[in-house]
C-alpha positions as CSV (number, residue, x, y, z in Angstrom):
1,M,-43.2,33.0,-3.9
2,W,-40.4,32.0,-1.6
3,Y,-42.9,30.3,0.6
4,L,-43.8,27.9,-2.2
5,A,-40.2,26.8,-2.6
6,W,-39.9,26.5,1.2
7,I,-43.0,24.3,1.4
8,L,-41.9,22.1,-1.6
9,G,-38.4,21.7,-0.1
10,T,-39.8,20.8,3.3
11,L,-42.2,18.2,1.8
12,F,-39.4,16.8,-0.3
13,A,-37.1,16.4,2.7
14,C,-39.9,14.8,4.8
15,S,-40.9,12.4,2.1
16,F,-37.2,11.5,1.4
17,S,-36.6,10.8,5.1
18,I,-39.8,8.6,5.3
19,I,-38.7,6.6,2.2
20,T,-35.3,6.1,3.6
21,V,-36.7,4.8,6.9
22,L,-39.0,2.4,5.1
23,A,-36.2,1.2,2.8
24,L,-33.9,0.6,5.8
25,D,-36.7,-1.2,7.6
26,Q,-37.2,-3.5,4.5
27,I,-33.5,-4.3,4.5
28,E,-33.6,-5.3,8.1
29,V,-36.7,-7.5,7.5
30,R,-35.0,-9.2,4.5
31,K,-31.8,-9.8,6.6
32,N,-33.9,-11.4,9.3
33,N,-35.8,-13.6,6.9
34,S,-32.7,-14.9,5.2
35,D,-31.2,-16.0,8.5
36,D,-34.0,-18.6,8.9
């Protein structure tokens, strides 16, 4: 069952990185909008 934990860990890491990138992108967009 180690492969199940490996798959879940990999999916968690990928989803966490995607969420982080999206959050950083939103922060940049809000900074640019507030400058106007």
